[in-house]
N, C-alpha and C positions, 0 to 999 in steps of 0.2 A: 619391788620387782619380783617377778616369778622366778621360781627355781628352774633349773634347766632339764627337768624330766622331758623325755623325748616327745611325748604327745602334747606338750605345751608349746615347744619351740619348733615343732615340725609341722609339715603339711601333709594331708592325707589325700590320696588319689583313688577314687572309686572305679573299679572295673566291673562291668557287667559281663560275665564270662562268655555268654553266648555270642557276644559281639565284638570281642576284643581282638582275638587272632585265632583263626582255625589252622590247626597243624595237620589235619588228616583228610582234608578235601571234602567233608560232608556239608560244608556251608554253615557250620555252627562252631562258634569258638570253644576252646578247651583249655585245660590246665597247661599243657605243653606249649600251647600258643602263647599264654601269659608269660611263661618261663622264656620263651624266645624273645619277648619284648621287655624284659627287665632292663636291658641295657638302655633302652629308650627311656624308661622312667628314672634311671640314675642320671642320665644325660640331662633330662628335663629339670631335675633338682627337687624332686619330691621326696618325702622321708618314709612314707608308708603307703602300701597298696591294701585297700579294702576290696575284698573279693565278694561279690553277691553269691547266693547259694549255688552250690554244686553237688548237693547231696542226692542220693537215690530218690527219684521221684516220678510219678506219672506225668509231671509237667502240666497239670491242669492250670497252674499259675507259675509256670516256668521256674520250678524249684522252690517256690514259697510253700508248696504242699510236699512236706517232707515225709518220706517213707522210712528213712533210716538215718538217724542223727550221727552216726559213726561210720560213714562210708562216703564213696564218690560214685556219682552215677556214670555208668560206662560211657554216656555221651560226652562226659568231660574228661574221662581217663581213669585212673586208678589211685589208690592211696600211695603207691610208690611214685606216681607223677606229682602228687602233692607234697610228698617229703622232698622230692627234688626241687620243686619250686620254693619251698621254704629254705632250704639250704642255699640255693642259688640267690635268692633275695637277701638273706642274711649276709652272704658273701659280699654283696654290693652294699651293704649296710642299709638295706630296705627292711622296714618292719612289715609284718604280715597280719592284717586284721580279718576275722572271718565274720560273715553273716550268720547270726544265731536266731533261729525262728521258733521261739518257745511258746507262742500263744496258741499255735494250732498245728496239727500234723495233717498228713494226707488221709483220706479216706482209706487208702491202701496200706497204711501203717498196721503192723501186726498188733499193736496195742488197741487200736480202734476195732479191728476185726474181733478181737477178744472181748471188747467192751460191749459191742452190739450183739453178741452171741446170745445173751439172755439178761434179764433183769438182775439175776443173782450171780452174774460173772464177777470174779475177783477184780477185774478191771473196769466194772461198770462205772465206778465213781472217778475213773481217771478222765472222763469226759463229762459234758454237762448235759444231763437228761432230765426232762421235765414232762409231766402229764399234760395232755392237751387242756385248752381252755374249756369251760362248760359247754361251749358251742361246738367243740371238737377241733377248733382251730389252734394256731400257735399259742403258746403260753403266755406271751406278752406282745407288745407292739415294736419290739426291736427290729431294726433294719440292717441288712447286710450292706457293708461298705461297697459292694458291687451291685447293688440294687436288689429289691425283693426282700421278702421276709428273711430274718436271720435265723429261722428255725425250720428244719426239715423232718418230716415224719418218718419214722422207722416202722414199716408195717408189721414186721415179725414181732416187735415187742409193744407196739401201740404208743410209744412215747416219741417226743421230738428231741433232737439234739441240736445244740446251738453251734452256729458258725458265723463269726463276725465278718467272714469273706465269703468264698465260694462254698457251696454245699459239699464240695469235695475237700474242704478244709475244716473239719470239726475242731472246735476249741477244746484245749486241755483245761482240766479243773485244777487250778493252781492252789485251791484251798486243801487239796489232798497232798499230805506229806510224802506219799510215795511217789507222785509226780514230780515234786520238787527234787526229791533225791535222784531220780532217774535222769532229770535234766542237769543237775549238777555233775553227774557222772559223765555226761555228754561234753560238758565244758572241760572237764579234766582230760577227757580223751584227746581233745585237740591242743590243750595246753601242754600236755605231755609230748606232743608232736612238735612243739616249739612256737606255736602261734603267740602273737604279741598283744592280742586283745580281741574284743568282740563288738560288733555293732549289733544290738539287740532290736529285732524287729518289733514294731507296734508295741513297745514295752508298756505304755499306758493302758493297754486293753487287757493285761494279764488278770486282773482281779475284776469281778463283776459284783454287783449288788446281791447280798446273800438272800434277799427276799424277791428278787427278780421283778422289781416294780416297773411299771410302764414308764418310758422316757417321756418328758413333757414335749409338747409341740414347740417348734421353733417359729417365733413370731416373724423372724427375718426371712423365712424361706420363700423363695419365688420360683416360678415355673422356669424350667431350664437348668436349674441346679441339679447336681446329683441327688438321687433320692434320699440318700443318707443324711442329708441336711433337713429333711422334714421334721426331725425331732432333735432335740439337744441330748447328747450322750451322757446324761447325768449319771445314770445307773448301770450303763453297759460299759463304761470305761472311766479312767482317771479316778479310781477308788482309793480311799486313804490307806487301805491294807497293802497297797502296792509297795510302799516304802519297806515293809518287812521283807518282801520278796527280793527287792534290789539289794538290801543289806546282806542277805544271804548269798546272793551272787558275788557281791564284793568279797565275802568271806572265802568263797571258792578261789577267787583269783589271788587273794592276798599272799599265800605261801609261794607264788611264782614271781614274785618281784614286781617291776614296774610295768605290768600289764594295763591296759586301758579298757574301761567299760564305757561304751557309748550307747545312748538310748535314742531310738527313733520316737519322736514326740511331737505330734501336731496339735500344739495348744497354744493359747495366748500367753504373752511373756510372764504374766503374773503366776500362771499355773506352770509353765515351763520351768522356771527357776526353782520351784519346789522340788524338782527331781534332782537337784544337788543333794537334798536330804539334810536332815539335821546333822550339824557338825560335819557337813560334806561326806556323809556316809552313803549318799545315793550314787547315781551314775557319775563318772568323771566328767563326761560331756553329754549334757542333754542336747541332742541336735537342735540347733537353732535355724529354723526354716523361715524366719520372719522376712528376710530379703526376698524370697520367693513370693510372699504374699503381700508385700507392701507396694503401693504405687510407685512406679519408677520416675521419681523427680527428687530434686535435691532436697527440698524442705521435708518431705515424708521420710526420705531415707535418713536424714540428719536427726529428725525427731526419734525415729525408731532406735538408732544407734545410742543416742543419749539415754532414752528410756530403758533400753536393755542393760546398758552399763549401770545405771542407777538401780536396777532391780536385782543385780547379781548379789548373792549372799557373800559376806566376807570370806575371801580366799577362793571363791568360785571362779574357775578359769572359763572365759567366754569362748565361743566358736561361732563360725559363719559358714553357711551353705548357700550356694547359688543355683544348684541343680542336682537331680539324681534321676534315677530310672523310673520315677513316678510322676515327674513334673516336666512340662514343656522346657526345652533347652533355653538357656539365658539369651542366645542370640535371636531365638525365635520371639522371646518376650520383649526385648528392647531394641532389636535391630542391630544390623552389622556395625554401625557407626558408634553405638553405645557399648558393644561388646568390650572394647578395650577399657572403657570407664569402669565397667563391671569388673574386669580383671584386676585393675588397679585397687578398686575399692576391696575386693575380697582379700587381696594379698597385702593389704597395708592396714587394715582394721586390727585392733588388738584382739588376740585370740587364735585358736587353731583354725585354719581354713580347710575345707574339703573341696577338692575339684572333681568334676565328673568328666570321665573319658570323653575326649572329642571336643569339649568346650574350648581347649586351648587352640584349637584350629578353626574355631568358629562354626562348628556344625549347628545348623538351625532346624527348621522344620523340614522334615522329609515326608512327602506325600505318600501315603500307603494305599494302593489300589484296593478296592473291596475285596478282590480275590486273594490278596496277599495278607489280610488282617490276621493277626495272631492273638491279640490280647483278649482274654475273656471278658474284661470289663466292657471293651468297645462292643462286643457281641450283646452284652446285657443292656447297656445304656450307650447307644451311639453317640459320638461326640465327646465322649470321656476317656477314650482309649489312650494307651501309653506306648504304642508301638513307635510313634515318630522320634521319641527320645531314646530308643533302644537300638537304633540301626547300626551297622557294623562301622568300626573304626576305619578311617580312609588313611592308608599308609603311603601309597604312592600312585602313579598314573598308569600302572599295569591293569589288566583285566580284574574286575572286582576289587579295585583299589588296593591289592596286595593282602586283603583280608583272607581270601580263600581261592583255591583253584576250582572249587565247586561253586554252585549257585548259592549266594548268601540267603540265610533264612529270611531276612528282611531286605528290602531294596536299599541301595546307596543313594546319596543326594545327587541331584541332577548335575551338580558342578563337581563331582568327585574327581575328575581328572585334574582340576586346578586346585580344589581345596582338600590337600592332603599334607601329611608330615613332610614328605620329601621335598615338596615345593616350597613349603614354608620354613624349613629348618635353616636354610642359609640366606633367607631374605630378611634383611635388616628391618624392613617396614612390616614384617608379618605379625599376626597376632601370637603366633607360636613363640617368636623371638621376644615379644613383649612379656609373655608368661615366663619364659626362661629367664629373662633380665630380672623381673620382679622376684622370682624365687631365688636367684643368687643374692639379690639385695637383703632378702630376708635372712640368709646365711651370714652375710658380711656385717649387718648391723643389728645388734641385739635390740636397739631401739625399735626395730620392726617386729622381731620375733618374740620378744618378751618384755618390751619396754611399756611405758605408760602411755595414756590416751588423753587428749584434751580437744574438745570440740571448740572451733573458733568462729567468731561472728563473721558474717559474709554480708557485703554490701549489695549483693545481688541475690535473689531467690533462686536462681539457677545454678548456684555453685555451692558445693558441700566442701568446707574447708576444716582441717584437723591437724594436730600435731601427734606425733610419736616421739618419745624421748627416753633417754637414760641418763646416767651421770655424765656421759661424755658427749653425747650427740643429740641434736634436736632436728626432727625432720618435719617438714610441712607438706601436706598433700591437699591439692585443691583440684576438684572434679567438676567439670562443666557438664551438666546434664542437658544442655540445650544445643541445638543445631545452629547457633549463632554465636559470635564472639562475645565475651563477657569481660568487663573491667572490675577487678577486684581492688577494693581499697578499705581503709579503715582496720586493716589487720596487722599494721605495723610496717614501717618503711622496709622495702626490699633492697634496691640498690646493691651495693657491694656486700651487704651482710649475708645474702643468700646466694646459693649457687644452684643451678638446674642438676639435679642427679639423674633424673629420668623424666622424659615426656612421652606421652603416647603419640605425639607427632615428632617424628625423628629429625626433622629440620629445625628444631627449636635451638636457639643459641644458648650456650651455657651460662652466659653472664646476664645479669638483670641490671636495669637503671631506673632510678626514681621510686617514689613511694607506691604507685599504682602498678597493677599487673593486668595485662590482657591475655586472657585465655582464648585460644582459638576455638572454633566450634568443635564440640565433642572431644575436647582435650582434657587429659588428665596430666597433672604436673606434680613431681615430687622434688622438693627443694631441700637442701642441706644448709644449716646455718654455719657460716664462717668457712665455706669451702669444703671440699672433699678431703 
């Protein structure tokens, strides 16, 4: 059984600060708005709030283009506002996790201004500069994650600089020890202000091939996919030297106690688990996005969970993610009926779950009119934009759903008057109530928060069944991924040996009879052996 360090037993809740709560009426969320809603997070039952970037920035990529790693953009408030947020969160026993963006800065960062000043600048090597190819074009075939070449020519010096994302986001050179030292100082700045950990943006991108070789063509690429998929990122990401970089970050955090280091890593399971590092010297939690990328059916999900559990290194703690600011919302992907199945899955699998704001009220796809598009990726590659999953949180049925007294920066969902926290918080049948009950059960039963996992055989391909257990309690979870009733048998007699602890269908009777069990359409069921 795992120890009780907070980031193993707890649940993380991601806040996109532009969209959580506006406190000053400009239509954009801010730090004071987050502080105002901390009581809601405590009521919901999460343990930590992860806040996406709020650093000073020109906002070419909405804060992921950082112009100062040790400040707060006036759009979001001040350092004093941040300090007050941390104090209020800790008063409510909520941890605070920051987004750390070390792969690239803004083009407006003073470091880059000095770097591009001349080829002999003391900070020239802080970024990645290369001579043109013999034909005068980019140095190699690397593609930006937002489409187009990943190299931009600087006319003043005649060289190209590398940017894995927008041209306004030049990549730092993590082979330079001065860069590492400066970024470690930035980590300490926030640690000294009381933060409880970091989610490290695109951590698998930090080191690049020293020889800058061309990436190989991707034989699986098809038209309609994002252009980044044209090549396999063998040389531009996931390099072996990254593990030394991560170990140094861990060393920075070590004197501060039980801080957590989380890595954003979009890689297959076999590569993902490598980021735990030798002897677990890597990131504490390599973010596991596999549920986002796996087909939504019982068999595929069950196979994924077992494969992931089997791939974990000894002592490696699992984690699960269903959505974030870069991915279509879970209710948009699987539909409203299956959103409750997704909630029970996320909050009953072994490991640390991360919730994305608004998923607990079933926010789905929000249509963004062409004149309201904000995301630069959507402008570069239409159809790949991330605005629909970044729309404002819906709090009540007042104008603008209680998010702002001004015009929100992105539109609300069409059903905002009905789909909001206030409407759902006292509704026993609502998705929000289900999330809250699941979170309460995670605190009540260590079998759920830190216990073991065992996959169970299922007599139907539409049901994923598994157990969570500790020395005192055995819980059985059965999830019906279909829109029709399913009979489950051959997993042991139910009868009086099992009692219903929670169902996604609130009218389910608590007692069971016989050896077989009928799950209603789209029903998730949690049972406890021997009663409660």
